[in-house]
N, C-alpha and C positions, 0 to 999 in steps of 0.2 A: 565411313562409319555406318553404313547400312541405312535402312529406311528410318530407323528410330535411334537418334543420337543417344549415346551413353556418356554420362559425366560422373566421374568420381569426385566426391567432395571431401577434402581433407580438412580437419579442424582440430585444434587443441582443446575445444569445448564441445558442445553438442552438434555444431555444424549448421545451426538454424540460419545464421546470418548469411553464410556462404550459399546455402541452398536457395534462399529468397532472391539473392542477386543473380544467381545462375538461372533460376526460373524466369526472371524478368528478361534476361537476355535470350533464352531459348524460345520465349513466347513469340519472338520476332522471326523465327525460322521454323520451317517444316511443319507449319500449322500447329505449332505448340506441342507436337508429339515428341516425347523424350523419355529417357530413363535416368534416374539419379540414384546413385549409391553413396550413402554417407559412410565416412570412416572417421568416427569421432574420437576424441581424447587421444590424439596423436602426441606421443612423448619421446619417440626415438626414431632413429634413421631407418631401422629395419622395417618398421611399419610403412614408412615412405617408400622404401625400395620395393617392397611387396606390392604396394598399390600401383606404383609406376610400371612395374612389370605387367601387371594385369591390364593396365590401361593400354600398353603397347600391343599386347596380344589381342585385345578386343577393339583396337582402334578407337579408344575413348579419349575424352578430354579430361584434364584435371583442373579443378577449381579449388583454391585453398585459402583458409584464413588461419594463419599461424602468427602469433605475436612474438614468439621466440625468434630473434634475428638469425641465429645459427641454423635453425630448422628451415626457416623461410629461404635463406640463401642456398641451403642444400637442395631443396626442391627445385629452385630455379636452375641451378647448375646441372643437376641430374637430368632434368627435362630437356635442357638445351643439348646435352651430350647425346641423349636418346632421340633428338630431333622430333620432339612431341610438344603439343600445346599444353601449357600450364598457366592458369590465370591466377595471378597474385592479387587477391581482392583487397586485402588490408595493407600490404606493404607500401605501395606508392602513396596511399592516403596518409599513413602514419608518418612517412618520411617528410611529406609536405607539411603536415601539422607540426612536426618536430622543428622544421625550419621556421615556420610562421610564429609558433609560440615560444621558440627559443628555450624549449624544455624537453626532457626525455619522457617517453611514454612509460606507463606503469608496468607494461608487459605482463599483465595478469589475464589469463584466459577466462572467458565466460562472464565478463563484467556486464555485457548487454543483457544476458539471461538473468543475472542477479537483479538488474534494474527492473526488468519486466516483472519478476517475482514481487519486488517491492511495490510496484505500481498496482498489481492485481490485489495484493493484500490491502492496500489503501482503499481501493474501490470497494472491496468486500466489506471493509469496516464502515465505510460511508453508507453503503446500502443497509447494513445492519442497524446503524444509528437511526436511519429514516424509518425502517420497519418497526423498530421497538421504541419509538419516540412516545413520550407522554403516557407510558403505561398501557398503550393500546393492545399489546399482546404480552401477557405475563410470562409466556414460555421463553421469551428472550432473556429473562433474568438468569436462568440456569446456564445459558450459553455465553453470557456477557463476560468480558474481562473486568469491566467496571460497571457498577450500578449507581447512578446519581439519584439522590432522594431530596426533594424539596417542595415547598409550597409554590404556588403559581408566581411567576416573574422573578425567579432566582437564577435565570440564565441556563436552565437545564438543557434546552435544545441547542443553543449555540455552543455550549461546552461540549456536548456530545459530538457535534460536527468537528470541532477543533481537535478533540482527542482522536476522532476517527482518522484524521489526516496524519496522525502519529501511528496509525495501523492498530489502534485499540478498538475492540468491539464494545460499544457503550449502550446500555439501556438506561432509560430514566423513568422514574416513577413519581407522579405528582401526589402530594399529601393533602388530603381534603378531609376535614373532620367527619363529614357525613358518609364517607366511603371507606370501608375497611381496606387497608393495604393488601395486596395479593399475598397469599400464604407463602408463595415461592420466595418472597423477600426475607422471610425468617428461616428459610431452609438452606440458603446459600452461605458460603463462607463470609462472615462479617467483614473480613479484610477487603473483600471486593466492593463493599458498599461505602459510599461517601455521602454524608449529609451536607446540604448546602444551607448554612444558617445566614440570616439577614436581620438587621435591626428593624424594629417596627416602623421607625420614622423613615428609614430609607425605602422600605417596602411601600409605605404609604405614598411617598413621592413618586415612585415608579408607577404604581397603579393609577394614580391620578393622571399622570401623563398618558398612560395607556388609554384610559377612558376618554380623554380629550382627543386623542388620535382617532378614536372610534366615533367621535361626535356625540359622546354621552356625557352627562353631568358627572362631576367628580364627587357627588354625594351618594353615589350608588354603594350598596353594601360591600361590593368588591374592594373599595378603598376605605371602608369604615374602620376606624382604629380598634373598636371592640372586636370586630370580626377578625382583623389582622392578629390581635393578641390571642384570640381563640385558635386560629390556625397554627400560629407559632408554638403555642403550648402543646398542641396535638403533635406537631412535628417533633418536639423534644421528647414526647412520650415514645414515639415510634423509633427514633434513632437510639434512645436509651434501651429499648427492648431488643433492638438488633445488636447493640454493642459496637457500633461502627464509628469510625473517625468522622469528624465534622470540620468543614472549612467555612470560615466566615467570609461571605462574598459581598458584604455591605458596601465596601469602598474599593472593590477590586474590579479591574477590567477582565473580560473573559480570558484573554491571553494570560494574565497574571494568575488567575484562579487555576487555569489549566496547568501552568508550570508548577504551581504549588502541588497539585494532584500528582503530576509526573514525578516530582521529587519524593513524594510520599511512597509512590510505587517502587521507585528505585531503592529507597531505604529499606523496604521490606525484603 
């Protein structure tokens, strides 16, 4: 094979899985010096024949991940007839799993790649929720899939994180009478905005518990009922001006509220 081994990677998807496995093996030989040529999206025997012929001419090795049993068998048979090395990366593992799980594989190319895409979208959404939490950067409002609006202690942050795990980019904006809401809130599509309403009594209970957890007395203005009524009245003014939907979170767990919001989005 010369000084620098050449490996052709055949795949019915992008070939990333096969290349990673091949690289791991090659790293143990020839000081890790090698060439890899991907042949992705293999769907027919002609592509296989052409690649095998090239591999013979260049004294190369074949590595392949093909979920189609017919194509997988064809590569193995042709390589055997041509007296060349062909490494079936997926075949033996899938056959062993089929026996162990007593069920047939889905035989869908590219599922790992799809899972990777799903994972990265989720991570991106989680990072977005952290960056645009509690109105710290109003620029996130225009980029968000959902904008949560509510007074303090209406579960805006945990809701943002929960929805982020569903791959939704969520910004949240606190409503405080002394602070004008960002202008961006009135410029985006109202359908993206969701107000989080809570009863005064429930909010009072939550805030008292929060103050206790912080080692403060429960008579602070933060938990004062007059103050709470003032904040909730201002909240009503803001959501009415926006014209957005409102969810009552008074007696809902975060998961329940999130599912309510997801249903609202699907209905739209």
